[in-house]
N, C-alpha and C positions, 0 to 999 in steps of 0.2 A: 335834762341832765345827763351827759355822757360819763359813763364810769370807765375809769382806769384801763390798766393794761390787760385785764382779763376779757377775753372775747367769748360771750355766751355760745356762739356758733361752734367754737372749738370744744365745747363740753358737751354737745348734744349727743345723747345715746340713742334716743328715738324721738320722733315728731310725727303727729298727724294733725288733723284739723282742729282737735281740741286739746291735746297735752303735748308738752315737751318734757322729756326725762333727761336730766343732766347728770353727769359724773362731778358732783361737787368737790372742788378742791379744798384741801384743809385750809385753816387759818382764815377762811372767809364767813362772814355771819351770813345766815339765812335771810333774816329780816333786817329792817333798818336799825342801826346801832349807832347811837350818838358819838361814840368813841372811833368809829371807823367811817373811812369815806366810801369804801366800796361794799356792797351787799348784793346778794343774788336776786333779791326782789327788785332792786333798782336795775340790775343788769337785764333782768326778763322784762321789765317794764321798757327799757331802751330798744328791746328787740320787737315786743308787742305791747301796745300800752295798756291792754286790758289784761294782763297776765296778773295771776294770784298763785302763791306758793301754797300747795296743799297740806303740807306737813314741815317739820323742822328737824334739821341735824344739828348737834352741837357744833360750835365754831371749829373745833379742833378734829371733827369727824368728817372723814371723806366719804364720797359714795352716791348712790341713786338718790335723786331728788325729783319728786313730781311737780310740775308747774302746769296750772290750767291756764288755757289761752282765752276763755270766756266765763261768764257766771254760771252757764248750765254746766260746763265741764266741772267748775269747782264744786258746785252743789253734788253732782254725781259722785265725785272722788271723796268729798267729805262725809257723805252718807256711807260709803264703804269703809272708811277709817271708823267711823262710829259704830258700825254694825261688825267690826272686826272682820271684814270681808277682803282686806288687803293682806298679803302676806308678804312680810318683811323678813329678809334673811341678812344677818350681819357676819362678818368675820373679824375675830379678834386674837391677836397673839397675847397669851397670858404667862405670867409667871409660874414655873413649877411643871411638873409632869402630871397630866389628869387624863382620865379615861372615862370621859361622859358618854353616856349612850342614851340619847333623848331624855337626859335628867331634867326635871321640872323643878324651878324654884318657884315657890307660890308664896310670897312675903310681901306684906303692904308697905308702901312707900310714903313717907312723910317729906314733903318740900319744906325747908327751913328758911328762915328770913336771910341767912347769909349765902344763899344760893347753893348750898349742899344739901343733899337729901340724906334721910336715915330710914332704917327699917323700923316701923313703930305698928306693933300689932293693934294696939289702942286707937291711935289717931291716923294712921296711914291709909292711903287708897289701895285697893286691892291691885296686884301686879303679879304677872305670871311670865316666865321666860323659859324656853326649852334650851338645853346646851348638848352639843355633840362635838366630841373631839375629832379633828379631822387628820392632824398629824402630830407626832411628838418629836422633839428634838431633845438636845442635851439637858437643857434647863428650863425649855419653854414648850408650850403646846399651842397649836393653831385650833382654834374652836369656832364652829357654826353656832350662832346665836339667834333663836327665833322667839322674838318678843310676841306676846298675844296682846297685851296691853301696851299703851305708848306713854308711860310715864317718865318724867324728866330723870335723867341719869339711870335709867332702869337697869339696862344691861350691866353697867359699871358697878353699881351696888350689889346687885345679884351675884355677879362673878365674885366680888370681894367676900361674900357669905360662903362661898364655896373654897375659900383659900386660894382663889385663882385670880387675883387682881390683874387687870389689863396692864400689859408691859407699858411702862411710862406714864401710867395714870396716878400721880401721886397723890391726888386727893382722895382716891380710895385704896391706897395701899399698894399701888403697882411701883416698880422700880425701874429707873431709866435703864437702858440697854447699852452696855459698854462693851466694845469688841474685845477687851482684854478679859471679859468674864468667860468667854468661850474660846480665844484664840491662843493657842500655846505659843509662847515666846514672843508675845506681842510687847513691842517696845515704842515708847513715845519718845519724839525728840526731846531734848533735855529743855527744862523750864516751860514746857507747855503742858497744859491741863487737858485731860482726854475729854472730848465731847461725846455725848450719846449718839448713837446711829440716827434715832429719831428725836425730834424735838417735841414731840407730842405723844399722846396715847396711841396705840396700835390698834385702832377700831375703824372698821371700813363697812359702810352699808353696800352689801354685795349684790343683793338683788330684791327687786320689788314686783309682785304679781297682783294684777288688778283687772277689773272689766272695763273696757272703752263703753262709749255711749251706745254701741249696738248690742252689747252685751258679751262681746268676744274677749276672752282671757288673754292678757298679754303679759309676758315676763320679761323684765329688762334687767341685764346684768351689767355691772359696772367693773371694769379692770381695775387692778390695784394701781395706786398712784406710786410715783418713783420711791418713795421714802419707805413704803411697806415692802416693795419689791426688794430694795436694798436690804432691809431687815431679814427677810424671808431667805434671801441669798446667803447671808452670812450665817443664818442659822443652819441652812442645808449644809453649807461648806465645812462648818465647824462641829457637826454633831457626829 
């Protein structure tokens, strides 16, 4: 089955005999999704039939995604994830001004039946994330997020507990970013409604560090996609 207009080769950041690391575009599911024709596992298997995705990113999240080309590589990477030997770095634009310096959020997360998570000290699974502010703007902050564990929606819910919800992440308290909020004298044409700069949350999987099958450490970084570039440009121009 050949998949859509997305060409996997255009997304590749790193490739060797065992792994392909791609820059996942937003709005594309990692695994098969009955509501969507296109998913990254399908694209990877069009490229190499034995491909397996090593971890998941939320559909709306962009950034580094590791794909194993063979079963041995998949086992090797899975074991590193299990032992927490893979370092994941995310970048998020969050609402408000925050000065995080390697701040740890250590709060257990419970996945609910409706696909949303909540903090639950009694029933949740342990989850830890470190946060560091990279740059402050007028009403927003660019934050580096380093999850230790890999729970569903972990970064999103942990940031919301710091009153620093991800911009555009309305599920966990984030607000859409409108240019009128930062740009003086911003005027819309009559009878048009202002649209947010980004139609998703501003979260990007920026870097992944892992060991290849020879034991050599590799760090792969993913450039920001166009929508996050546009958001940061507007924040810089108007702060």
